N, C-alpha and C positions, 0 to 999 in steps of 0.2 A: 569327319564331321563336315557338314555342309557349310559352305561359305555364304553368309548373308549378303544379299545383293538387292538393292532397291529395284523395283520394277522398271522405273525410268532408266536407270543405269543399264540394266540388262537389255532393255529395248535398244538403247543407243549403241550398245556394244554386243549385239546379239551374236554376230559371227565369232567374236573372241570368246564369248560365254559358251557357245556350242562347242568350239574347239577345246576349251578346258575340260568340258564334260566328256566329249567323245575321245579325245586323245589321252587324257590323264585320268579318266575315271572320276574326276572331281564331281561332287554333288553340290548344286547351287540352290540355296533356299531364297526364293523371291519374297521380298518384303514390301509392304505398303504401310506407310506411316509407322514404321518400326515393328509391324506385326507380320509374322510369317503367313503367307497366303498361298504359296505353291512351291513346287520344287522342279528343278531340271536334273534328270538323272540319265546315265548312259542306258543304251538299249539292253546291255547285259544286266544292269541292276533292275530294269523294268521286267525283264524275262524272269529273273529270280523272284521278284515280288509277286508276279502273276502265278508262278509255279507254287509258291508258298500259299497264296490265296486259294488256288485250286485244291491243293492238298488239304487245307483246312475244310473246304467245302465237302470233299470226299469223306473226310473223317466225321464231319457232322452228319452226313447222309448215312454212313454206316452206323453211327450211334443211334440215329432215329430208327433205323431198321431193327436194331437190336431191341429197342424199346417198344417195338410194335407200331412204329410210325408209318408203316407202308399203307398207301391208299392206291388201289388199282386205278390205272389211267381212265378206264371207262367211267368209274365213279366220279373222278375229278371233272371229267368232261360233262357228265350229267349235272353236277352241282353248278357248273359254270354256264350251263345251257348251250354247250357246244355240240 
């Protein structure tokens, strides 16, 4: 679970915050007025999130193709005036 940290505290202790994330794999949720606004995660976590997102995009594209959602590139360009 991500440790909640105020934005001001994280800014003041940025080096320590980055070290906790990079060395320990800790996730840090940045808060502003008690509300989560962003997160700091390791590059390993980011790569995993991006891979999952890409996999979802590929699955969505395959589903669209199965449903007949394919539009030739030339037609798309013509519709956009390119």
